[in-house]
MIPAFI-288954 format. One record per residue (C-alpha): residue number from 1; x, y, z; residue in three letters. Coordinates in Angstrom, 1 decimal, padded with zeros to 4 digits. Each point is the difference from the previous one (the first is absolute). Last residue first. Layout:
REM residues N
[r NUM, [X, Y, Z], ALA];
...
This chain:
REM residues 235
[r 235, [-041.3, -023.0, -027.1], UNK];
[r 234, [-001.8, 001.0, 003.9], UNK];
[r 233, [003.4, 002.0, 002.0], UNK];
[r 232, [000.3, -002.0, 003.4], UNK];
[r 231, [001.9, 002.6, 002.2], UNK];
[r 230, [001.9, -002.1, 002.5], UNK];
[r 229, [000.9, 001.4, 003.5], UNK];
[r 228, [002.9, -001.5, 001.8], UNK];
[r 227, [000.3, 001.8, 004.0], UNK];
[r 226, [004.2, -000.4, 000.4], UNK];
[r 225, [002.0, -001.1, 003.1], UNK];
[r 224, [003.3, 001.3, 000.3], UNK];
[r 223, [003.5, -001.0, 001.7], UNK];
[r 222, [002.6, 002.3, 000.8], UNK];
[r 221, [003.0, 001.6, -001.8], UNK];
[r 220, [-002.4, 001.2, -002.8], UNK];
[r 219, [-000.1, -000.3, -003.9], UNK];
[r 218, [-002.3, -004.2, 000.4], UNK];
[r 217, [-000.4, -001.5, -003.0], UNK];
[r 216, [-002.9, -001.7, -001.2], UNK];
[r 215, [000.0, -003.0, -002.7], UNK];
[r 214, [-003.3, -001.0, -001.5], UNK];
[r 213, [-000.6, -003.1, -000.1], UNK];
[r 212, [-002.6, -001.0, -002.2], UNK];
[r 211, [-002.9, -002.8, 000.3], UNK];
[r 210, [-002.3, -001.8, -003.0], UNK];
[r 209, [-003.0, -001.6, 000.7], UNK];
[r 208, [-002.2, -001.0, -003.2], UNK];
[r 207, [-003.3, 001.1, -000.9], UNK];
[r 206, [001.3, 001.8, -003.2], UNK];
[r 205, [003.5, -001.0, -001.2], UNK];
[r 204, [002.3, 003.1, 001.1], UNK];
[r 203, [002.1, 001.7, -002.2], UNK];
[r 202, [002.5, 002.5, 002.4], UNK];
[r 201, [001.0, 003.4, 000.1], UNK];
[r 200, [002.1, 001.6, 003.1], UNK];
[r 199, [001.3, 003.3, -000.1], UNK];
[r 198, [002.2, 001.5, 002.5], UNK];
[r 197, [001.1, 002.2, 002.8], UNK];
[r 196, [-002.3, 002.6, -001.1], UNK];
[r 195, [000.5, 003.6, 000.7], UNK];
[r 194, [000.5, 001.3, 004.1], UNK];
[r 193, [-002.6, 002.5, 000.9], UNK];
[r 192, [001.7, 003.7, 000.7], UNK];
[r 191, [003.3, 000.2, 001.8], UNK];
[r 190, [000.9, 004.1, 000.6], UNK];
[r 189, [003.4, 000.9, 000.9], UNK];
[r 188, [001.1, 003.5, 001.7], UNK];
[r 187, [003.9, 000.2, 001.0], UNK];
[r 186, [000.4, 003.0, 002.1], UNK];
[r 185, [003.4, 001.7, -001.3], UNK];
[r 184, [003.3, 000.4, 003.0], UNK];
[r 183, [003.4, 002.1, -001.5], UNK];
[r 182, [003.0, 000.3, 002.6], UNK];
[r 181, [002.4, 002.2, 001.6], UNK];
[r 180, [002.6, -001.1, 002.3], UNK];
[r 179, [002.6, 000.8, -003.2], UNK];
[r 178, [000.2, -004.2, -000.6], UNK];
[r 177, [-003.5, 000.7, -001.4], UNK];
[r 176, [-002.2, -002.7, 001.9], UNK];
[r 175, [-003.3, -000.8, -002.9], UNK];
[r 174, [-002.9, -001.0, 001.5], UNK];
[r 173, [-003.1, -002.0, -001.7], UNK];
[r 172, [-003.2, 000.3, 001.7], UNK];
[r 171, [-003.4, -002.1, -000.2], UNK];
[r 170, [-003.6, 000.3, 000.0], UNK];
[r 169, [-002.4, -002.1, -001.7], UNK];
[r 168, [-002.9, 001.6, -000.7], UNK];
[r 167, [-003.1, 000.8, 001.4], UNK];
[r 166, [-002.5, 001.8, -001.7], UNK];
[r 165, [-001.1, -001.9, -002.5], UNK];
[r 164, [000.4, -003.2, 002.0], UNK];
[r 163, [003.7, -002.6, -000.4], UNK];
[r 162, [000.3, -003.0, -000.7], UNK];
[r 161, [002.4, -002.3, 001.2], UNK];
[r 160, [003.1, -001.9, -001.5], UNK];
[r 159, [001.6, 003.0, -001.2], UNK];
[r 158, [003.1, 000.5, -001.7], UNK];
[r 157, [001.4, 002.6, -000.5], UNK];
[r 156, [003.6, 000.8, -001.3], UNK];
[r 155, [002.4, 002.9, 000.2], UNK];
[r 154, [003.0, 000.8, -002.2], UNK];
[r 153, [002.2, 002.7, 000.7], UNK];
[r 152, [001.0, 002.1, -003.0], UNK];
[r 151, [003.8, 001.7, 000.6], UNK];
[r 150, [001.6, 003.4, -000.5], UNK];
[r 149, [003.3, 001.7, -000.8], UNK];
[r 148, [002.7, 002.1, 001.4], UNK];
[r 147, [001.3, -002.8, 002.5], UNK];
[r 146, [-001.6, -002.7, -000.9], UNK];
[r 145, [-002.9, -001.6, 001.5], UNK];
[r 144, [000.1, -004.0, 000.7], UNK];
[r 143, [-003.2, -001.5, 001.8], UNK];
[r 142, [-000.3, -002.5, 002.4], UNK];
[r 141, [-002.2, -003.0, 001.1], UNK];
[r 140, [-001.6, 000.1, -002.6], UNK];
[r 139, [-004.0, 000.8, 000.1], UNK];
[r 138, [-003.3, -001.5, 001.2], UNK];
[r 137, [-003.7, 001.9, 000.9], UNK];
[r 136, [-002.2, -002.9, 001.3], UNK];
[r 135, [001.4, -000.4, 003.3], UNK];
[r 134, [-000.6, 003.3, 001.5], UNK];
[r 133, [002.9, 002.6, 000.5], UNK];
[r 132, [003.0, 000.2, -002.4], UNK];
[r 131, [003.1, 001.2, 002.0], UNK];
[r 130, [002.7, 000.9, -002.8], UNK];
[r 129, [003.8, -001.1, -000.2], UNK];
[r 128, [001.8, 002.7, -001.7], UNK];
[r 127, [004.1, -000.1, -001.8], UNK];
[r 126, [000.2, 003.3, -001.0], UNK];
[r 125, [003.4, 001.7, -001.9], UNK];
[r 124, [001.3, 002.8, 000.9], UNK];
[r 123, [000.4, 003.4, -001.4], UNK];
[r 122, [-003.5, 000.9, 001.0], UNK];
[r 121, [-003.0, 000.4, -002.5], UNK];
[r 120, [-001.1, -003.0, 000.2], UNK];
[r 119, [-003.7, -000.3, -001.5], UNK];
[r 118, [-002.3, -003.0, 000.8], UNK];
[r 117, [-002.9, -000.8, -002.4], UNK];
[r 116, [-003.5, -002.4, 001.5], UNK];
[r 115, [-001.0, -002.6, -002.1], UNK];
[r 114, [-002.9, -001.9, 000.1], UNK];
[r 113, [-001.2, -003.3, -000.4], UNK];
[r 112, [-003.4, -002.2, -000.2], UNK];
[r 111, [000.0, -003.6, 001.3], UNK];
[r 110, [-003.4, -002.0, 000.0], UNK];
[r 109, [-001.6, -002.3, 003.0], UNK];
[r 108, [-002.7, 002.7, 000.0], UNK];
[r 107, [-000.3, 001.8, -003.3], UNK];
[r 106, [001.8, 002.9, -000.2], UNK];
[r 105, [000.7, 004.1, 000.8], UNK];
[r 104, [002.8, 001.5, 001.1], UNK];
[r 103, [000.8, 003.1, 000.9], UNK];
[r 102, [003.1, 002.1, 001.7], UNK];
[r 101, [-001.0, 003.0, 001.8], UNK];
[r 100, [000.8, 003.7, -000.5], UNK];
[r 99, [000.6, 002.3, 002.4], UNK];
[r 98, [003.0, -001.4, 001.2], UNK];
[r 97, [000.4, -001.2, 003.4], UNK];
[r 96, [001.2, 002.0, 003.2], UNK];
[r 95, [002.9, -002.3, 002.0], UNK];
[r 94, [-000.6, 001.6, 003.7], UNK];
[r 93, [003.5, 001.4, 001.7], UNK];
[r 92, [003.2, -001.5, 002.0], UNK];
[r 91, [002.3, 002.0, 001.4], UNK];
[r 90, [003.7, -000.4, 001.1], UNK];
[r 89, [002.3, -000.7, 002.6], UNK];
[r 88, [002.7, -002.4, 001.0], UNK];
[r 87, [002.4, 000.1, 002.9], UNK];
[r 86, [003.5, -002.2, -000.7], UNK];
[r 85, [002.2, -001.1, 003.1], UNK];
[r 84, [003.8, -002.2, -000.6], UNK];
[r 83, [000.1, -001.5, 003.4], UNK];
[r 82, [002.4, -000.1, 003.4], UNK];
[r 81, [003.4, -001.8, 000.2], UNK];
[r 80, [001.0, -001.6, -003.3], UNK];
[r 79, [001.0, -003.2, -000.5], UNK];
[r 78, [-002.6, -001.5, -002.2], UNK];
[r 77, [-002.3, 003.0, -001.2], UNK];
[r 76, [-003.3, 000.6, 001.1], UNK];
[r 75, [-002.1, 002.3, -001.7], UNK];
[r 74, [-002.4, 001.4, 001.5], UNK];
[r 73, [-003.8, 002.3, -001.4], UNK];
[r 72, [-000.4, 002.4, 003.1], UNK];
[r 71, [-003.0, 001.3, -001.3], UNK];
[r 70, [-002.5, -000.8, -002.7], UNK];
[r 69, [-002.2, 002.6, -000.9], UNK];
[r 68, [-003.4, 000.9, -002.1], UNK];
[r 67, [-001.1, 004.0, 000.7], UNK];
[r 66, [-002.6, 001.1, -002.6], UNK];
[r 65, [-001.7, -003.7, 000.3], UNK];
[r 64, [-001.9, -002.4, -002.8], UNK];
[r 63, [000.6, -003.7, 001.0], UNK];
[r 62, [002.6, -002.6, -001.2], UNK];
[r 61, [003.3, 002.2, -001.2], UNK];
[r 60, [002.1, -001.9, -002.2], UNK];
[r 59, [003.4, 002.7, 000.3], UNK];
[r 58, [002.6, -002.1, -000.8], UNK];
[r 57, [003.6, -000.8, 001.0], UNK];
[r 56, [002.6, -001.5, -002.2], UNK];
[r 55, [003.3, -000.5, 001.9], UNK];
[r 54, [003.0, 000.2, -002.6], UNK];
[r 53, [003.0, -001.9, 001.8], UNK];
[r 52, [003.8, 000.8, 000.7], UNK];
[r 51, [003.5, -001.7, 000.4], UNK];
[r 50, [002.7, 001.1, 001.3], UNK];
[r 49, [000.7, -002.9, 001.9], UNK];
[r 48, [-002.9, -002.7, -000.2], UNK];
[r 47, [-003.7, 000.7, 000.2], UNK];
[r 46, [-002.4, -002.7, 001.1], UNK];
[r 45, [-003.9, 000.4, -000.6], UNK];
[r 44, [-003.2, 001.1, 001.2], UNK];
[r 43, [-003.2, 001.8, -000.6], UNK];
[r 42, [000.8, 000.5, -003.8], UNK];
[r 41, [-001.6, 001.2, -000.4], UNK];
[r 40, [-001.8, 002.4, 002.6], UNK];
[r 39, [-003.6, 000.3, 000.1], UNK];
[r 38, [-002.9, 002.9, 001.2], UNK];
[r 37, [-003.6, 000.8, 000.7], UNK];
[r 36, [-000.6, -003.0, 001.8], UNK];
[r 35, [002.9, -001.0, 001.0], UNK];
[r 34, [003.1, 002.2, 001.1], UNK];
[r 33, [000.1, -001.3, 003.5], UNK];
[r 32, [-000.7, -003.4, -000.9], UNK];
[r 31, [002.7, 000.4, -002.9], UNK];
[r 30, [002.9, -000.1, 002.7], UNK];
[r 29, [003.2, 000.2, -001.8], UNK];
[r 28, [002.4, -002.2, -000.2], UNK];
[r 27, [003.9, -000.2, -000.2], UNK];
[r 26, [002.7, -002.7, -000.4], UNK];
[r 25, [004.0, 001.8, 000.2], UNK];
[r 24, [003.0, -000.7, -002.0], UNK];
[r 23, [002.9, 001.3, 001.5], UNK];
[r 22, [002.5, 003.0, -001.2], UNK];
[r 21, [-002.6, 002.6, 000.9], UNK];
[r 20, [-001.3, 002.6, -002.4], UNK];
[r 19, [-003.1, -002.3, -000.5], UNK];
[r 18, [-002.4, 002.3, -002.1], UNK];
[r 17, [-004.1, 000.2, -000.2], UNK];
[r 16, [-001.3, 001.6, -002.6], UNK];
[r 15, [-003.4, 001.5, -000.2], UNK];
[r 14, [-002.7, -000.3, -002.9], UNK];
[r 13, [-003.6, 002.0, -000.5], UNK];
[r 12, [-003.1, -002.6, -000.9], UNK];
[r 11, [-003.2, 001.2, -001.1], UNK];
[r 10, [-003.2, -002.2, 000.6], UNK];
[r 9, [-003.6, 000.6, -000.6], UNK];
[r 8, [-003.0, -001.8, 001.7], UNK];
[r 7, [-000.9, 003.4, 001.6], UNK];
[r 6, [001.0, 003.5, -001.1], UNK];
[r 5, [003.4, 001.3, 000.2], UNK];
[r 4, [001.2, 002.8, 001.8], UNK];
[r 3, [003.3, 001.0, 000.6], UNK];
[r 2, [002.6, -002.5, 001.5], UNK];
[r 1, [002.4, 001.2, 002.4], UNK];
């Protein structure tokens, strides 16, 4: 049995499979019976005489429920009549975000950063893999937090569209903790008007036509159409 875990987290228990015979055998777990809430690694392999293998059974609930179970998860062993069987049980609870959101503000197509402090009070080091929603927010794929120590996770906000005063860009970052808990933070980004791409100054003779080519970058992954506005100022 696994205890309650928050949605999006992972917790692992280790089992041992031993070959007490004098002939090597192959083994294969029915991973489809464990899905979608559990996985087993390694799911198949070979055991020599007298050898054993440590199996990681990982609970990664995919839905909120007070009663999750996978019954009759079998392991076929070459030359053995019948099968080994596991019954896996657990529960999944919804994640509650931290009370304070992480705020960002910058000009559109510029960047802003913010750091989230993480504290590990356990006796084992953590390697966390954060889950970030919304494409305008990014961060490192992994963050290591030493046992009994602290670390900071830096997020980058790079908005590709402006926001309205009452409608910021909203995202989230979730840190799954190895004990089945997790930390969820709301991310709020405000993107203001863009800064100038540059200044073009030319000295042109009067009554002479001049053509100036301006390069316009496309920062999106799709074609764009721009409306050009020219503000003429009197000398």
